[in-house]
LOTIFI-185621 format. One record per atom (N, C-alpha, C, O): x, y, z. Coordinates in steps of 0.1 Angstrom, whole numbers, plus 5000, padded with zeros to 4 digits. Each point is the difference from the previous one (the first is absolute). Layout:
XYZ ...
This chain:
500749854999 499550155000 500850095000 501249995005 498150144989 501150094994 499250155012 499050064995 501249975014 499850125016 500150134988 501050024993 497650065006 500350114995 499250075009 499149955006 501750244994 499050075005 498649994999 499649904993 499450185012 498650015003 499950094982 500950064994 497549895002 500150124985 499950165009 499850045012 500549994979 500350185002 501150025010 500250125001 500749815007 500749995007 501849974988 500349914992 500650225014 501149934997 501250065007 500150115006 501149774992 501350025005 500850105001 499450074991 501850025014 500450104992 501849915008 500449965010 499950054979 501049965006 501450064999 499950124995 501449845009 500850125003 500350144994 499850115005 500749864980 500050124992 498750045002 500350105007 497949914993 499150044996 500550075013 500450125000 499549815011 500150065015 501150155000 499850115005 501449844991 501150134993 499250114995 500250115007 498949904983 499550084989 499250085011 499850125002 499649775004 498750095008 500350025007 499050025007 502450025003 500250065010 500950164998 500150115005 500749804980 500150154995 499350155000 500350115005 498549834987 498950094994 499150055019 499550115003 500749785004 499350025016 500550155011 499650095006 502149804989 501450125006 499650144994 499750075010 500349984983 500050104990 499150105009 500650085007 498349914993 498250054997 499849995018 499150085005 501649835004 500350015015 501250105003 500250025011 500550044980 500850105004 499650134997 500350115005 499149874986 498950174992 498950005014 500350095008 498649834994 499049995011 501250065012 500150135000 500549805008 500450105011 500950124999 500050095009 500849914980 500350164997 499350105001 500450115004 498149854992 498650085005 499749965010 498850024999 501649935014 499350035013 498949895001 499149985009 501049954980 498749885003 500649875007 501049954993 498749995017 500149865007 499749924996 499150024992 501349825010 499049894988 499949975012 500950015008 497949954994 498649925004 499849854990 500349984988 499349915022 499849894999 498149955004 499650005012 500049994981 498849955006 499849794996 500849914998 497550105003 499749815001 500049984986 500150094992 500049805006 499849944986 499050024999 499450074992 500149825021 498250005002 499150105004 500750065008 498449994991 498850105000 498849965002 499849894996 499250165010 498449955006 499950034989 501050064995 497549914993 499650024989 499650175000 500150094991 499349905026 499550105002 500850164998 499550114997 502049875005 500450095000 500650004987 500250114995 499949814998 500750064984 498750024990 500250054989 498449915015 499350114993 498950085006 498850014998 502050045010 499350085006 500250194992 499350105001 501749874994 500350164992 499050014983 499750114995 499849724999 499350014993 501449984988 499650004988 501550005014 500850024989 500149864997 500349994988 499649895019 500349874999 499149914997 499249955009 500950014976 499049944998 500249805008 500949935006 497650074991 500449835011 500649894992 500849915003 498550134981 500249884995 502049984995 500449914992 500650215016 501050014995 500949925010 501149944998 498450085013 500549985017 500049804998 499249924994 502350055014 499649864999 499549995017 500250085009 499449824991 498849985014 500449905008 500549914994 499550085019 500649875005 498749915004 498950044998 501349855006 498949915005 500150045016 500649905005 499150205005 499750035008 499050075004 499350074992 500549935026 498550005006 500350184999 499050075000 501849965001 500750154996 499850074993 500050125002 499849844989 500250064989 500650124994 499950125001 500849784993 502050044996 500449994987 500049894994 500450195001 500650064987 501850014996 500750085006 499649874988 501650044998 499750104995 499050014993 502150105010 499750194996 500049964982 500649914994 498850175002 500150074986 501250104998 500850004990 499250095020 500650165000 500150025010 499649935009 501450244995 500850025017 499050065001 499349975010 500250154982 499550135005 498749935011 500450025011 498349904988 499549965009 500449935010 499450035011 501749874990 500850025013 500550095010 499950015012 501350104975 500250095008 499450095008 500450025012 498550054982 499250055005 499149965015 499750075009 499849784989 499349955016 501649975007 499949975012 500750024986 501550025007 500050175009 499750035011 500550014981 500250195003 498750025007 500150085009 498949884990 499250115011 499249855011 498950015005 501749904997 499749875012 501049995010 500049995012 501350004977 501449995010 500850045000 501149955000 498650194999 501350214996 499150125008 500150124999 498549785013 499450135002 501450105010 501049975006 498350134990 500850115005 500950064993 500550115003 499949804983 501350044991 499850165000 498950075002 502749994995 499850154992 499850004986 500949964993 498350075004 499950014984 500750114993 500350095008 500249954979 499849854989 500849865005 501250005005 498349934992 501149854999 500149974983 499550004989 501749975018 500349964985 500849854998 501150015005 498749864988 499949905005 500149954987 499250044991 501949855005 500349934988 500149904999 500749975009 499149954986 499849774996 500849994988 500250084991 500449825012 500649874988 498849845006 500249925009 498950104983 499649875007 499449864992 500649994989 498849965012 499149854986 498750105004 499850085009 499549874981 498450025002 499449874987 500749954991 498050035013 499849894993 498450044996 499150055007 501149914980 498950034986 499349884999 500849904997 498350095003 499149874992 499850034985 499450114999 500849854991 500250014985 499349924995 500049895007 499350104982 498949934991 501349914992 501150054998 498749834999 500849944986 500749855008 499549985011 501049974987 500549875008 501650074999 500450054990 500249945019 501249985005 500750144998 501250014997 497850115005 500650115000 500450085014 499349975010 501250074991 501250085010 498650065017 499050075001 501649875006 499550075009 500750045010 499350025010 501450004990 500750125006 501050035001 500949924995 499450225012 500750124991 500950065012 500049995012 500750074981 500850085012 499750164996 499650014988 500650135022 499650094996 501350075011 500749965009 499050134986 500950125011 499250115002 498949984994 501150145012 499450154998 499750045014 500449945010 498950164991 499950115010 498749965005 499449894997 500150215014 498750075005 500850105009 500849975008 498950194988 499850085008 498650065005 499250074993 500849895017 498550015013 500350165006 500950065006 497949984991 499750135013 500850104990 500850065006 499149984976 500750064994 498550044991 499249934994 500850205007 498950024988 500750154988 501150045003 498549994991 500250134991 501249984991 501049935002 498550164986 501649974989 501049995008 500649924993 500150115016 501649955003 499749915005 500950005009 498249874994 500349915004 499749894983 500149884998 499750164998 499149944984 501750014996 500749904997 499750245005 500850004991 501749895004 500849974991 499349995023 500649965008 500649804995 501049945000 497850054997 499949874998 500450014990 501249984999 497950084987 500549994986 501750044995 500549964990 499950095016 501350125004 501049805004 500849964992 499049975017 500449895007 499649904990 500649894997 498550134999 499949854989 500850054989 500749934993 499150185005 501250084981 501649945012 500349924991 500650065018 501250005007 499749864997 500449924991 498750065018 500149774997 500149964985 501249974997 498250044997 500450014979 501850014996 500849914997 499450245006 501350044999 500549935009 501250014999 498649915010 501249925009 500049864995 501149945001 497849984994 500049914992 500650004985 500349904995 499950224998 500150084986 499249924989 500349954989 498650075017 498849954989 500050074992 499650125001 500749824987 499550114988 499050064997 499250015009 500550064975 498749984991 498750025012 499249904998 500450195013 499050005010 499250074999 500250094992 499149895012 499050155004 498950005012 499549895004 500250204999 499250005007 498550064998 499650114999 499649785001 498750084997 498650085008 499249915004 500550184998 499750025012 498150055004 500150135001 499449864999 498550035004 499650045011 500850025009 498449994992 498850085014 498649955001 499150024991 500849925020 499149855001 498650085007 498849975000 502150175005 497950105000 500050034995 498850014999 501950074986 499950084997 498749954991 498950044998 502149834997 499049904988 498549935004 499249954993 501050085023 498449905002 499150085007 499049975006 501450154991 499550164996 499350024993 498850044999 502249924994 499250024983 499149924997 499350024991 500649875016 498949925000 498650005006 499249915000 500850215005 498850005010 499150074987 498849995004 501250064987 499050064991 499049914988 499250034991 501749815014 499449914993 498649945010 499750055011 499649824980 498550025013 500749855009 500649904997 499050175018 500649895008 500249854995 501049945004 497950024987 500049805003 501049994989 500249894997 500650214992 501050014989 501150005005 500949924996 499150155011 501350055005 501349874998 500949994992 498349915020 501249874998 500349964985 501249984997 497950034994 500649954988 500850084993 501049964994 498450205006 500750034995 502150055008 500950064995 498849885018 501350055008 501249894993 501250014999 497749884996 500949855005 500450024981 501149964997 498150094992 500749994994 500950184990 500350024988 499850035019 501050095005 501049975004 501150054997 498849835013 501149975009 500849884991 501149965003 498450004989 500849924986 499850034990 499849904993 499950224999 499950144996 499849874985 500749974991 497549985014 499549934988 498850074996 498950005006 501250064982 499150074995 499649964994 499950074989 499549805010 499549884988 498350025015 498850024998 502049965016 498649995011 499750114999 498850024999 502150095002 499650154998 498550044992 499150075004 501149864984 499450054990 498549944999 499150064995 500849795015 498349984998 499850005012 499549895002 500650175008 499750075013 498750114994 500350104993 498249865013 499550124998 500150125008 499450035010 501750034982 500350124994 499650145002 500850034991 498750085012 499850084990 501850084990 501249995001 497850074991 501450094988 500750055005 501249994997 498450105017 500650045003 501249985015 501150055001 498249865006 500849885010 500849864994 500749925007 499150074978 500549934997 501850104995 501249975004 498450114990 501050094994 500850035014 501350004998 498250035015 500850045011 501049925004 501150045003 497949775000 501249904995 501349984999 500949975007 498950064977 501150014992 500950115002 501249995000 498350095002 500950145006 500649935009 501149954996 498450035018 500849895011 500849914994 501250034999 498249844996 501349984993 501050024997 501149945005 498650204980 501650015000 500750105003 500750064992 499149985023 501050125009 501749875003 500649965009 499350034981 501449975001 501350074990 499750014988 501650035016 500650054997 501050125004 500350015012 500050044982 501250065009 499550135011 499350094995 501149925015 499050045014 499450174991 498950045003 501950034989 499750135001 498549974995 499050035007 501149874975 499050004998 498849965000 499150024993 501049875023 499149915000 499550105015 498949985006 501950114999 499350115009 498850114994 498950045003 501949984989 499450104987 498449934998 499050055005 501049874989 498749914998 499449995011 498850055000 501449905010 499349975012 499550135006 499249975009 501050184990 499550115001 499350094993 499750125002 499849794988 499350004988 498549925005 498950034995 501249905012 499249945003 499050115011 500350125002 498249805007 499250125004 500549935010 500149875001 500150175005 500949965018 499550135015 500150125000 499649825007 499150035012 501850005008 501149944998 498450175010 501650055011 500349895000 500649994989 499549915017 500749915008 500549914991 500549895002 499350184987 500449874993 501350124994 501149944999 498850194998 500650074997 501350015010 501150034997 498549955014 501150035012 501249844998 501250005003 497749854992 501249915000 500350034986 501349995000 498450034990 500950054989 501250125002 500950034992 498850015018 501350085004 500549965006 501250014998 498449925014 501149934997 501049904995 501350005001 498249954995 500549904990 501050104993 501249975001 498450124993 501350104995 501350015011 501149945000 498550145007 501150025009 501149865001 501250014999 497849845002 500949915004 500949994986 501249985003 498450024983 500750004987 501150055005 501049955005 498750164994 501150175003 501049945009 501149974995 498749995019 501249935006 501249864996 501049965006 498450004983 500549884995 501350064993 499850124998 501449854998 500850034992 499749954985 499349914995 501750185000 500049904982 499849884999 499349934993 501650045017 501249924994 498949825006 500549895002 497950184998 499149855009 499350024979 500050104993 499749795003 499449954986 498650075003 499449905003 499950184998 498749945008 498750054990 500150104992 499049825010 498649964990 499050075014 499949975012 499750124978 498650065010 499249884994 500549964989 498049955018 499749994999 498449885005 499849895005 499650214991 498550025010 499049914998 499149995008 501149924983 499249894996 500649845008 499649894998 501550165013 500849905006 499549975015 500450035011 498249874984 499549975016 499249865001 499549944991 500550015022 500649905006 498349964999 499250095000 500449814999 498449884998 499750035017 498850025002 501849995008 499750015006 500750115013 501150045001 497649985010 500050145006 501349985012 499949955011 501450094981 500950005014 500550084999 500350055011 500450074972 500950115006 498950114998 499250014991 501050095022 499650135001 500550114990 499150094998 502349934996 500450084996 500649984987 499749964990 501450105014 501449924986 500349835001 500449935009 499250054977 500749874997 500950004993 500550104994 499949745006 501650054989 500549884992 499849905007 500650084986 500649884994 501550014993 500450074991 500449835018 501350044989 500149854990 499849885003 500750184981 499549924992 501450074994 500450115000 500649714993 500850024989 500449914992 500149905006 500250114981 500449914988 500949945002 500850075006 499749804992 501149994993 500550014988 499350074992 502049875001 500149944989 499349944991 500549894997 498150134996 499449974990 498549935009 499149944995 501150105014 498649965008 499150065001 500550114999 498149925004 498550135006 500850005014 500749925006 498950184997 499950095015 499749915008 499249904998 501450135011 499249855016 500250045012 501250015004 497850035004 499650075013 501149975009 499749925008 501250124993 500849915015 499850135016 500750045009 498149984987 500050065015 498450095002 499450054991 500349935022 498650104994 499750085018 500249925010 499350214992 499750045011 499050095002 499350034990 500750015022 498650165001 499950015014 500549945009 498450184990 499750035010 498749945008 498950004996 501549935018 498749945006 499250115009 498849964999 501250125006 499150095012 499249965008 499950085010 499249824990 499349935007 499549895003 498949985006 502849894988 500049905007 500449985010 499549905006 501550185002 500249935010 498950035013 500149955011 498950124986 499350085007 498549885001 499150025008 500949874984 499449885000 500849885009 499549905004 502250155000 500349885008 500150105016 500249955011 499850194987 499750025013 499350005013 498950044999 501449955010 498749995015 499150084998 498849974999 501650154999 499250115004 499450054985 499250104999 501249814990 499650054987 500850164999 499550104996 501849895008 500650154996 500449974991 500249885000 500050174987 500450014981 501650125001 500250135001 500549765000 501650054997 500350024985 499349944991 501750145005 499750034984 501649835000 500849965008 498750014974 501649895002 499950034982 499150034994 502249945001 500950034986 501049875000 500849975009 499149974982 501149865000 499849954985 499050034994 502349905000 499849944992 500649795002 500249955011 500050004979 500749885004 500549994983 499250044991 502449905005 500349974993 499649884995 498949975006 501849934982 499649895004 501349914989 500349994988 500549965027 501349995000 500449894987 501150024994 498049895001 500649854989 499550084990 500549974990 498550135010 500150124985 501450064999 500550014989 499950015018 501150095002 501349934997 501150034997 498549905005 501449845001 499949984985 500750054991 498349895009 500149984984 500550144989 500749954990 499150145009 500050134994 501349994999 500649984989 500150045023 501150025005 501549884994 501250024999 498349894999 500849874993 500150034981 500549934991 499150165007 500350054985 501350135005 500650064992 499649955019 501150165001 501549885006 500049885003 500950204997 500449935017 500450075007 501150055002 497549985005 500350045014 500149915013 500750035010 498349814988 499949895003 501349925003 501049994993 498849975020 501349884999 499649894994 498949945000 503050034991 499249864995 500149924999 499649934991 501250025019 500849955009 499449975018 499450095006 500949814999 499849995013 501650055004 501050014993 498550025020 501850085004 501149905003 499749955011 501050014986 501049945002 501250015013 500850085002 499049825004 500950025015 501650034994 500649974990 499750125024 501550065001 500949884997 500649984990 499149935026 500849955001 499949815000 498849974999 501849965001 500149894999 500749925011 501249994997 498549945020 501249995009 499749885001 498949965006 502349924988 500449855000 500649975010 501150055002 498449875009 500749915011 501149954989 499749964989 501450035015 501149944992 500249805008 500549904995 498650115019 500249905001 498750005008 499550115002 499749715004 499150035009 500350095013 499250085004 502449895004 499750065009 500550164993 500850045009 499250014985 500150184994 498450074999 499850124997 499149765005 498450035000 500050115014 499050064999 501949985011 499250065010 500950184997 499550115002 501849864992 500550094994 499250064990 500050125000 499249794990 499550074991 498950085002 499750114994 499549835015 499050115005 500550095003 499950104992 500849935020 500450095006 500450094990 499550125000 501649854987 500650124990 499050064992 500350114995 498249825001 498750054993 499350075009 499350094994 500749915017 499550105014 500750144998 499450105002 502049894995 501350095001 499350104987 499650115003 500349844985 500050074988 499050055002 499950125000 498549785004 498750114998 499750085013 499050045005 502549975001 499550115011 500750124990 501250024998 497850054998 500350144989 498650055000 498949954998 501550215007 499050084997 499150004987 498950064998 501849864994 499550014986 499649895000 500449925009 498650034980 500149844998 500249934991 499750014988 501349865022 500849904991 499449875000 499749945011 500250024976 499549835002 501249914999 500950014992 499149905018 500649885002 499549884998 498950045000 501049844998 499849934996 501249915011 501050055006 498549814995 500949955008 500049854991 499049964994 502149985005 500049884984 499349915013 500150025012 499249904984 499649915009 501149825002 500249915008 500050104981 501449875000 499949894990 498849974996 502049965000 499749914997 499849984987 499249924995 501750204997 500450064991 501549984995 500649995011 500550014977 501850025000 500050115000 499050065000 501849984999 500350164999 499749964985 499049925001 501350084988 499750044988 498350014997 499650054990 499549875020 498750024997 499650125004 499250074994 501749975021 499050105008 500550174990 499450115000 502049844992 499950154992 499049994991 499450104997 500449794997 499250024986 498450055011 499550104996 500249855012 498950085010 500050115002 499050074999 502849995005 499450145002 500050114984 499350104999 501849844990 499550024989 498150024996 499250095001 500749824996 498349965000 499250115003 499450074992 500749925023 499250095005 500850185007 500050055012 500650014978 500650095002 500950045011 500650115001 499449825003 501350045019 501350024994 500849944992 499050225018 501650024992 501149935008 500949954993 499250035024 500549975007 499849875005 499049945003 502950004998 499949885010 500649995007 501250024998 498449945019 500949995009 499849885003 498949955003 502449994996 500049805009 500850075011 500950084999 498549875012 500349975010 500849885008 499749884999 501550165007 500949855003 499150015014 499250095001 501249805012 499449975011 500750115004 499050075000 501950015003 500750115014 499250104993 500350115005 498849914987 499450124996 500550094989 499350094995 501949885002 501050064989 498749954984 499749894996 500150274998 499250014986 501350014993 501150045002 498349924988 500950004985 498650034990 498949954998 501950174999 498850084989 500849974983 501050024994 497549905004 500650024981 498950064991 499049934998 501150164998 498750094990 499849894987 500849924995 498250115002 498949904995 500150104983 499650124998 501149824992 500350014987 498350064992 499950024988 
């Protein structure tokens, strides 16, 4: 019998892990540089926690056969929101939290991947344009640190787009919203709308392009005072972002679920010869934490998640990622059985450095030439042959 991982799961081999860690370590350095602290939440969550925000569809959650109603987390925001208001009571806001973690997502189809890795941040207790700008600038720093090329930031504003839908009949708003979220013009044309409302929906769907052009288009719509304020804030945010951020403003960028309350955004990039792919997404959620707060207190929040495996795949075409697992620096060999204790002591001395020094112990049973061949095959640069009295003979491996 050949044993395989369960359907939808996969094993990460040492080179996979080295490449994954390369990305995660650089992202975490950026997170820490901006004052964010790592948080680790439970892999298991109660289903009522996951579904409280209305952001997670039950069909995507891998549920466990347990009386308590448990599921594997499909994302981190709900878990961090729950942790912040229940376990960090009395904390000083804003709270800057970051994570590197696995998530689980039920996907349709045989043997489709169901475990994924994400890295991201949550800025809790910060509202307004400055907080929005911080998260977007932090995101740009992350992408620069890993040298992701040919990427664009797609920026929308869920509050503006949702308010523009108020002009449509209440019973049709969900279908209009779904059609806009999926850029589905055929579905839109089949809805029982007046010519005026159909044209309005098409305008909303086409509010995408250079920020100055989109802001000019939306200002021509019949906006009330609150909508004008939101557009003004969006304009201020765009002005805070440097020209080095390749920005596309897209007011049709709307999730099909009630999760985000302000800006929403996606990171898209295209590798050579391929279509653009989404590598991360995020947005503002100012009402989510209130669902978990014992007193129902709303605490504003904004964050993003990057898909580590997708980044790993696109970066493989460049020279950034490690192409081999790190080689050991030393191979320590006991010349005789009586020299084993001295060999272990010498290996410990070599490892006693402020820098990482990889030192392997030879396990015996090989002749001198076989030891040398092993060192060459593994890329080990130095062999230390230890005699029983602890005297080393150093040999450089060519």
